LONU-701226 format. One line per 3 residues: number of its first residue (from 0); their letters; for each residue z, x, y of C-alpha. Coordinates in Angstrom, 2 decimals, padded with zeros to 5 digits. Each point is the difference from the previous one (the first is absolute). Layout:
# LONU-701226
NUM = a = Z/X/Y; ...
# end
This chain:
# LONU-701226
0 = xxx = -017.13/016.77/-006.84; -001.53/000.88/-003.36; 003.09/001.42/-001.73
3 = xxx = 003.76/000.36/000.40; -000.01/003.46/-001.53; 001.45/002.75/002.22
6 = xxx = 001.00/-002.54/002.66; 003.39/-000.43/001.72; 001.49/-003.51/000.15
9 = xxx = 003.04/-001.79/001.39; 001.26/-003.14/-001.75; 002.84/-002.10/001.42
12 = xxx = 002.16/-002.09/-002.32; -000.56/002.25/-002.99; 003.18/-000.72/-002.00
15 = xxx = -001.43/-002.91/-001.99; -002.83/-002.46/-000.45; -003.36/000.66/001.57
18 = xxx = 001.37/002.92/002.00; 001.08/001.79/-003.14; -003.34/-000.69/-001.67
21 = xxx = -001.87/001.32/003.04; 001.95/003.26/-000.24; -000.51/000.30/-003.77
24 = xxx = -003.71/-000.76/000.02; -000.77/002.14/003.05; 001.91/002.94/-001.48
27 = xxx = -001.82/-000.45/-003.28; -003.29/000.24/001.90; 001.01/003.34/001.48
30 = xxx = 001.33/-001.24/003.34; 003.21/001.43/001.43; 002.33/-002.74/001.26
33 = xxx = 003.01/-000.34/002.27; 001.74/-003.32/-000.55; 003.00/-001.66/001.62
36 = xxx = 002.41/-002.82/-000.73; 003.61/-001.10/000.60; 000.73/-000.07/-003.76
39 = xxx = 000.92/003.58/-000.96; 000.22/-000.59/-003.76; -003.35/-001.75/-000.19
42 = xxx = -001.58/002.60/002.25; 001.24/002.86/-002.19; -001.41/-001.71/-003.11
45 = xxx = -003.38/-000.45/001.67; -000.17/003.64/001.05; 000.99/001.26/-003.44
48 = xxx = -002.55/-002.18/-001.77; -002.76/000.90/002.45; 000.60/003.73/-000.25
51 = xxx = -000.09/-000.34/-003.79; -003.53/-001.45/000.04; -001.37/002.04/002.90
54 = xxx = -002.38/002.88/-000.74; 000.84/003.53/001.09; 000.09/000.58/003.74
57 = xxx = 000.92/-003.61/000.78; 003.39/-000.65/001.61; 001.91/-003.26/000.37
60 = xxx = 003.08/-000.26/002.23; 002.47/-002.81/000.72; 001.62/-000.71/003.36
63 = xxx = 002.69/-002.46/001.06; -001.32/-002.14/002.84; 000.47/-003.52/001.32
66 = xxx = -003.42/-000.72/001.47; 001.43/-002.56/002.42; 001.72/002.88/001.84
69 = xxx = -002.48/002.05/002.03; 002.32/003.00/000.17; 000.13/000.13/-003.79
72 = xxx = -003.78/-000.38/-000.26; -000.52/002.93/002.36; 002.48/002.01/-002.04
75 = xxx = -001.95/-000.87/-003.15; -003.19/001.22/001.66; 001.61/003.32/000.92
78 = xxx = 001.32/000.45/-003.56; -003.48/-000.63/-001.42; -001.55/002.66/002.21
81 = xxx = 002.73/002.52/-000.79; 000.33/-000.55/-003.74; -003.70/-000.25/-000.75
84 = xxx = -001.09/002.65/002.49; -002.85/-002.15/001.33; -001.32/-000.75/003.46
87 = xxx = -001.87/-003.18/-000.87; -000.01/-002.97/-002.39; -002.88/-001.62/-001.87
90 = xxx = 001.60/-003.29/-001.02; 002.88/-002.15/001.29; 001.08/-003.09/-001.94
93 = xxx = 002.27/-002.29/002.01; 001.37/-001.77/-003.05; 003.70/-000.69/000.73
96 = xxx = 000.99/-003.65/000.03; 002.88/-002.42/-000.48; 000.38/-003.76/-000.07
99 = xxx = 002.77/-002.08/001.57; 000.76/-001.75/003.27; -002.08/-002.91/-001.19
102 = xxx = 000.90/-002.57/002.64; -000.30/000.66/003.73; 002.11/-003.13/000.50
105 = xxx = 002.72/000.22/-002.63; 000.37/003.68/-000.93; 001.87/002.52/002.09
108 = xxx = -001.84/001.93/002.68; 001.24/003.22/-001.60; -001.56/-000.85/-003.37
111 = xxx = -003.27/-001.10/001.59; -000.37/003.08/002.18; 001.03/002.39/-002.77
114 = xxx = -002.85/-001.28/-002.17; -002.49/000.03/002.86; 001.04/003.52/000.99
117 = xxx = -000.84/001.48/-003.40; -003.18/-001.98/-000.56; -001.52/000.39/003.47
120 = xxx = 001.78/002.71/001.99; -000.02/002.23/-003.07; -003.80/-000.11/-000.01
123 = xxx = -000.16/000.51/003.76; 002.45/002.92/000.11; -001.60/001.70/-002.99
126 = xxx = -003.49/-000.36/001.48; 001.21/001.39/003.34; 001.57/002.97/-001.79
129 = xxx = -002.74/000.81/-002.49; -003.30/-001.04/001.60; -000.27/003.24/002.04
132 = xxx = 000.24/001.91/-003.30; -002.72/-002.16/-001.55; -002.21/000.70/003.00
135 = xxx = 000.35/003.71/-000.75; -001.56/-000.56/-003.44; -003.76/000.08/-000.51
138 = xxx = 000.06/-003.20/-002.07; 003.06/-002.27/000.11; 001.26/-003.42/-001.04
141 = xxx = 002.74/-002.19/001.50; 000.94/-002.72/-002.50; 002.26/-002.84/001.16
144 = xxx = 001.47/-002.49/-002.47; -000.07/-003.55/001.29; 000.14/-002.92/-002.46
147 = xxx = -001.53/-003.34/-000.83; 002.70/-001.09/002.45; -002.01/001.87/002.61
150 = xxx = -002.49/-002.88/-000.01; 002.05/-002.85/-001.53; 003.44/-000.31/001.58
153 = xxx = 001.82/-001.84/-002.77; 001.51/000.14/-003.45; -000.53/-003.70/-000.49
156 = xxx = 001.86/-003.19/000.90; 003.67/000.31/000.92; 000.09/003.82/000.11
159 = xxx = 000.05/001.47/003.53; -001.35/003.55/-000.02; -000.46/000.79/003.68
162 = xxx = 001.18/003.59/000.51; -002.08/001.44/-002.83; -003.08/-002.07/000.83
165 = xxx = 000.15/000.83/003.70; 000.23/003.70/-000.75; -002.83/-000.07/-002.53
168 = xxx = -002.26/-001.86/002.43; 000.79/002.74/002.53; -000.87/002.74/-002.52
171 = xxx = -003.33/-001.65/-000.80; -000.90/-000.50/003.66; 001.06/003.53/000.94
174 = xxx = -002.08/001.49/-002.81; -003.11/-001.99/000.93; 000.43/000.87/003.67
177 = xxx = 000.15/003.68/-000.91; -003.47/-000.14/-001.57; -001.76/000.12/003.37
180 = xxx = 002.70/002.13/001.62; -000.45/002.71/-002.64; -003.77/-000.43/000.00
183 = xxx = 000.01/000.89/003.71; 002.76/002.62/000.11; 000.25/001.50/-003.51
186 = xxx = -003.02/-001.07/-002.08; 000.93/002.28/-002.90; 003.19/-002.03/-000.57
189 = xxx = -000.45/-003.26/-001.90; 002.50/-002.85/-000.18; 000.48/-002.38/-002.93
192 = xxx = 002.21/-003.07/-000.29; 001.36/-000.95/-003.43; 000.87/-003.64/-000.74
195 = xxx = 001.68/-000.38/-003.39; 000.67/-003.29/-001.66; 002.82/-000.35/-002.53
198 = xxx = 000.62/003.49/-001.36; 002.79/000.85/-002.45; 002.46/001.96/002.13
201 = xxx = 003.73/-000.10/000.71; -000.45/-001.01/003.64; 002.27/-003.05/-000.43
204 = xxx = 002.84/001.97/-001.60; -000.42/002.97/002.35; -000.08/-002.24/003.06
207 = xxx = 003.23/-001.67/-001.03; 001.67/003.42/-000.18; -001.58/001.12/003.29
210 = xxx = 001.45/-003.01/001.79; 003.41/000.49/-001.61; -000.04/-003.45/-001.57
213 = xxx = 002.87/-001.02/-002.25; -000.76/000.32/-003.69; -000.31/-003.49/-001.55
216 = xxx = 002.80/000.85/-002.45; 002.38/000.45/002.95; -000.95/-003.14/001.95
219 = xxx = 002.59/-002.69/000.69; -000.59/-003.64/-000.86; -000.56/-000.77/003.71
222 = xxx = -002.66/002.70/000.23; -001.68/-001.23/-003.15; 000.05/-003.56/001.32
225 = xxx = -002.03/001.13/003.02; -002.40/001.86/-002.26; -000.37/-003.07/-002.22
228 = xxx = -000.97/-002.15/002.99; -002.62/002.53/001.11; -001.40/000.49/-003.51
231 = xxx = -000.14/-003.77/-000.58; -001.83/-000.51/003.28; -002.52/002.63/-001.15
234 = xxx = -000.37/-001.63/-003.42; 001.46/002.99/-001.84; 002.89/-001.98/-001.51
237 = xxx = 001.12/-003.64/-000.14; 002.59/-001.29/002.45; 002.43/-000.61/-002.87
240 = xxx = -000.43/003.41/-001.63; 003.42/001.49/-000.76; 001.26/002.85/002.17
243 = xxx = 000.10/002.33/-002.98; -003.62/-000.78/-000.75; -000.82/000.68/003.65
246 = xxx = 001.82/003.33/-000.25; -002.03/000.93/-003.06; -003.28/-001.14/001.54
249 = xxx = 000.67/001.90/003.22; 000.85/003.17/-001.88; -003.24/-000.19/-001.95
252 = xxx = -002.39/-000.73/002.87; -000.83/003.64/000.66; -000.62/000.80/-003.65
255 = xxx = -002.08/-003.16/-000.38; -002.14/000.93/003.01; -000.65/003.44/-001.48
258 = xxx = -000.52/-001.05/-003.61; -002.16/-003.07/000.66; -002.52/001.81/002.20
261 = xxx = -003.63/-000.12/-001.15; -000.52/003.60/001.15; 002.18/003.08/-000.48
264 = xxx = 000.71/002.55/002.73; -002.03/002.50/-002.01; -002.96/-002.34/-000.16
267 = xxx = 000.28/-000.82/003.69; -000.10/003.67/001.00; -002.99/000.64/-002.25
270 = xxx = -001.82/-002.72/001.93; 001.07/001.43/003.36; -000.96/003.60/-000.72
273 = xxx = -003.29/-001.04/-001.55; -000.84/-002.11/003.06; 000.82/002.87/002.35
276 = xxx = -002.32/002.35/-001.87; -002.68/-002.69/000.19; 000.36/-000.10/003.79
279 = xxx = 001.56/-003.46/000.26; 002.24/-000.72/002.98; 001.13/-003.55/-000.85
282 = xxx = 001.64/000.10/-003.40; 001.09/-003.21/-001.71; 002.20/000.80/-002.99
285 = xxx = 000.05/-002.51/-002.82; -001.97/-003.11/-000.89; 002.61/-002.15/001.73
288 = xxx = -000.56/001.91/003.25; -003.76/-000.51/-000.27; 000.40/-003.72/-000.70
291 = xxx = 002.45/-000.50/002.85; -002.21/001.91/002.44; -002.94/-002.20/-000.95
294 = xxx = 001.97/-003.25/000.33; 001.51/000.84/003.38; -003.41/001.01/001.36
297 = xxx = -001.63/-003.19/-001.31; 002.63/-002.32/001.46; 002.45/001.78/002.33
300 = xxx = 001.32/-003.23/001.49; 000.91/-001.28/-003.48; 001.73/003.15/-001.22
303 = xxx = 003.46/-001.42/000.71; -000.75/-003.54/-001.19; 001.85/-000.05/-003.30
306 = xxx = -001.59/-003.28/-000.98; -003.46/001.56/000.27; -001.36/003.54/000.11
309 = xxx = 003.47/001.43/000.41; 001.00/-001.43/-003.38; -002.84/001.87/-001.71
312 = xxx = 001.05/003.20/001.77; 003.61/-000.37/-001.09; -000.98/-000.60/-003.63
315 = xxx = -002.12/003.14/000.06; 002.68/002.41/001.21; 003.47/-001.34/-000.76
318 = xx = 001.24/000.93/-003.51; 001.16/-002.83/-002.27
# end
């Protein structure tokens, strides 16, 4: 694909972060976009901003959809066809994602499966729904967002991260498996897998809301005590840190993740779109992602040894 001008795209998770930037930058390049999310306010803001920068003839629409629900995804597809008056798509960005359900052992099954459903089944359902429309295009791209956690299943010592990592490994494997499948059955459709490192988004804050977690300001002392134990085990606070300090630290984690990132969502999307136009299918986003990819490939058996290679990996990607 040489240009996004006059194309028709679908972007999931468009209410904030990289999803919003995908919508804005695609629209600015002359690409009509249909985007979905479960956050109506954020979605409306994205659509308004995108339509403001889009050239004449370009249309951007917002649609409420939980991508972990196949019925809603199919409804989103039908709305796209009806509202845009198209019979095919040129680009689909499976971008939606949440964190949570970190421990397979200690967290609830509901929390684990809710995270996995968005991060994996959302990609699967969306691809099932939209791939036939990509096949109808003369030149199409399917872009699936995995993560550095699609090839390194950790956030470092003491921080279980199993639901998210499992899903992102699945997205990466699915995308790579589609290369030959599409080459045989729909060679005009290309697939790309995006693996961002630490990008400045609100995924931590948004995920907390998605899972209905109690706001730190409303937590009881007993709840904070459990949080303090977990944070101390992960090295985020000291075991004797006061509960009020824990409350403050917990409340600021999401903002710290966003504000300490070495790469903005805008910068990340510029990398992604540039790579797609250059014909790349494996897109590492950020210097931390490139470093981690190199280290894991050089010494895969040492990637989780936090006294060795794993320690270098952690220092490269975990904000101070």
